[in-house]
N, C-alpha and C positions, 0 to 999 in steps of 0.2 A: 442524564435525556441529551441530545446531540441536536447540537448547534449554530446554525451557521456562520462561517467567515468566510476572513478575505482576504490576495492581499495583492501587489500591486494591480497583478494585470489575473489574478486566477476569484472566482469565486469557490468554496466547497461547502455542499447542505449536504442536509441530508441523501439521503438515497431512497431511493421511490424506483418504485415496481418497472413506475414504468421509462426506466433507466437502461432498464432491456435490450432493444432494439439498438439506444446506441453505442455500446456496451457490446452488444454484438461485434462490432465490428472490430475486439479485443478477443473477446473468449473463440472468437469464432476463428482464431488464426493458428497456425496448426506451433511457427517458429515463435513468438512470442509465449506462445502453450503451453514451451517445452519446457520448463521448468515451471511452471504453478502445479503442483499439489493434481490436477486429476486433467486432463485433456483435453483437446477443443472439442469447443461447442457444431454444431450439424448447426441446429439455423437462432433464430433470436425465443423463441421457447425454449429451445435447452436454458440460453441465460437466465431468462426468466422463472425459469423450474428451480435455475442455480443458484436464482439472488435469495428471491421467492420468505424458505424458507432462517434466509439472514438475513435481514432483515427486521430477523425481533428471538434474536438470536442476542439473552441483556448482558453474554463477555465483551461484546464487540462494539462497536460506535461502525458505523459504517459512514464515508461521505460521495459525496457526485463529485470529481471535481466539472468546473468551466471557463471558458471562460467573460469576462466577465459582461460584458453588450449580451454573450450567449447561454441559455441554460440547458445548453442543448451537452448531454456526456458527457465528456472525452475520457477520464478516465477512473481512477475510486485511489483514495484511502478507507483508511483502516486501523483501529486505538484496540486492545482491549491490558483490562488491567489483571495483570496476574498479578500481583501483590503488591498492596498499597505502595504509592508510590514509585511504580512500573509497569508499565506496559509497559506491549509488543507492538509496533509496527508491520504495517503493509500498503505497498502502493502495487498499482497498475495505469500505463495511459494505454489509448492507444495509436495505429502507428504515425498515423496524417498526421497526428499532434507531435510524434518526434521530435529532434533539435531542434526545439527555443525554447528545452530550461524550464518549461512548467513540471514537471517531475521533482526539477530539485527545489524551486519552488514549492509547488506546492511538497511533499513532503520538509520542505521547511519552517517552514509556517505548521505545517501541522506538530513540529517540534515545539519553534515557540509557545503552541495552545499549548499542549503537556506541561510540558516548566515552567511557562512566563508565569499562564491563565488559570495555570491547574495544580503549580506542585508538585508536578514525578521529577524525582532526584534517579531518576535512572529511568531509559531507553533503551527496544534493545529490538536485534530483525535476526530472522534466519533464513538462508538464499543455497543457494547450491553451490558448490562451488564455484560449475565451472558457465553460471551469472553474471559473463565480463559487466557487462551495463550498471546493473543492479546492485554489485559489489565496486566497483569504481563511484556510482552514489554515495553508497554508504560513508563510504571511508574522504573520497566530498565531501562534508557536509563536519568532519571530525568524531566520525563510529574508530570503530578500532573494532582489530578481530580480538577475540577474548576467546571464540571453541572451533574443536571440526570436530564437532560430529560421525565416526564412522559411518555406514546401513541403518540413517539416524531414519527416511522418511520413505511405505516402500508407495512409488511412482501409478502411473500412464507406464511410465519409459526404464520403470520398472526403481529397485529397493536404490536408492543416492542416500552421500553425505550433507553433512549442510554447513554456512562455518554459523559463528557467531559474533555477529559484533551489536557492540553498546556503545554509551551514551551514555558521561555524563553528566545533570544540569551545571554543574562548574566550569565542565569540560566547552561546555552549549553557550553558553553569558559570560566564558571568557575572549568567546569567540571576534 
């Protein structure tokens, strides 16, 4: 069950199909989507079609990031349990919300939830090696680079390598 949780300035609530219009700002942004697994969307209808099956997937939980005072989605968080106690995370923030520390705040709160509230022992993420902002965020949050997989993903920009980042519960709670 996906539940709502808050941070100082943000609220993370379950994603809804009507978030597609707001999230099209991100999904339609060619530069932002460059390192995503699929290309930029042409319109909000494509974003809606992209989100619909993901809202019903049982192996991933998804949240919309909103400001405390506004229910409009400014980004997404996702967590998928890969094994008991081990979850993979993903995140995206619309460009107009960049530069405010929102991604760090939201991802930190997600990690808190997974580690402190749900008892995960390990959190991991994978990123394109050229996605400097995402790699910097994970490093700043204490993730360690654990692996480099060559030719791991076939994407809209071709076959790409990936960096695997990992964070153990004791590393997070010791911060």
